[in-house]
N, C-alpha and C positions, 0 to 999 in steps of 0.2 A: 498424420504426417508420414507414416511408414510408406503409404502408397504414393506419396509425392516424390517425384524424381528430382535430381539435381538440375536436370535440363528444364523442368517446369519452374523451378525456383529461379534459375538464371533468366529464363524467358520472361517470367513475371516481373522480375526486378530490372529487366532490360540491361543485363550485364553479361559479359562473356564468361564462359566457364573458367578461363584462366584467371580472371579477376576474382571470381568466387573463391577459387582455391588459394589465392594470395591471402585471403582473410579467414577462410574456414577450411578445416580439414574434413568436416563431415556435416551432415544435417543436424546432428546433436549440437555441434558448435554454434550453428545458426540459432537454434532454439535457446541455448544457454545465453547467447548474446541478446536475444529478444527478451528473455527473462530478466537479465541484468538491466536492460534499458527500461523495462516496465517499472521495476523497483526504483531505479534512480529518478525517473520522471515523476513517479508518485511522490517520492520524498521531496523533490524540488517543488512540486505544487503545494505540498504541505508547508514547507519552509516559507514559500512566498506568501501563503495565506496567513501564517503566523506573523510574518514580518510586517504585514499591513496593520497589525494591531499596535496600539500604544504600548510603550515600554513596560508600564506597570499594570496593564490590563490583562492579568493572568487568566481571568475567566474568559475574556475575549479570545485569548490565545488557545485555550482548550476548546472553546466553541469553534474556532477556525480550524483546529486540527481535525475535529470530528467532521465538519462540513467538507473539507478538502479530501479527507480520506474516503468518505462515502462517494463523493463525486468522482474522485480519481478511479476508484474501482468500477463504478457504474459506467463511466465513459470508456473504459478499456476492458470491459468484461470479456469480450470475445478473445482478445489477446491473452488475458489472464488465464482463461480456461485452457487455452492451447498450451501455454508454456508452464503451467503449474499442475494441471489435471491430466491432460492428454499425453504429455511428455514427462517421462520419469528420468531425471538426470542420472547419469552413471554414478556419480558420487555426491549425494545430497549434502548441502551445507548444514552446518550446525546451527541451532537456534541463535547462538551468540553472534552469528554473522548477519542477523537481520538489521539492516541499517535504519529501517523505519522504527523498529522497537527501540533501538539505541538512541535515536533522536528524541523520541517521546520520553524515554527514561531521563534524558538530560533536561527536557522541559519540565517534567514533574519534579525533578530534584531542584531545579532553579526556582520553581514556584514555592517549594517547601522552604528553601533557604531564604526567600523573600517573605516568608510567613503569609503567603497568599492562600495556602491550603496546608493540609497535614497529610503527608504520605510517608509511612514508615519505611517502605521498600519500593523506591521508584521503578526498579527493573521489573519486579513482580507485577506492580500495577500497570506498567506499560505493556507487559505480556498479556495481561488480562484484557486491557482495553483494545489492543491491536487485534487479538484473536476474536474478541467480541465484534469489532467492526467487520472483520473478514467474514465471520459466521453469519451476521445479520444480512450482509449483502448477498452472500451465497444463498442463504435461505430464501430471501426475497426474490432473487432471480429464478430460483428453482420453482417457486410457487406461482409466479405471475409473469405474464409477458410485459406488462407495464408496471414499473416500480414507482411507488410514491416516494421520490427522492427526499422531499421536504420532511415527510413524516419520519423516515429513517434517520435523517440528520438530527431532528429534534429529539428523538428517542435516545440516540447515541450521546448527544450532548447532555441530556438529563442523567444518564447512567454515568457518564464521565465525571460530571459534577459531584454526584453522590460518592463516587469512588475516591475522590480527593477531599471529601468532607464539606462540600459547598452545597448551598441550597440551589435547586434547579431553576428557580424563577429569575 
């Protein structure tokens, strides 16, 4: 991104430089906005997938979380790599600000309250599952040009079930 000029960005977006500067003070601001959009869109797709499950189908909700998370990362892998690996934000957010982990923690806590599973520490378990999801997608993309999406989803679902004390079948 360092080699990309503001003019290249505005030409590619088909906007005037003045319009660009109405919204962004720098290229870093553009990348931070793209990072925020990536996270919010991923969370929205996860929420939608979970929302499609029956109210008391907690295993289905966790299954949907894993599938939507894997798919969301794979579908936007190029953008993810640019805004999280190639670009280093000037002031990184704290882990507590991760809205995807916070949402999963709420889901895990609600499932525990409904006695669908047993999770002693929903936030810790959410951190574990989220970073596991992120790691397996990153690792799969690094090893292969073609990722077996279905296999990754099934493996993450099985690990997620075990993390909350459910049988994986």
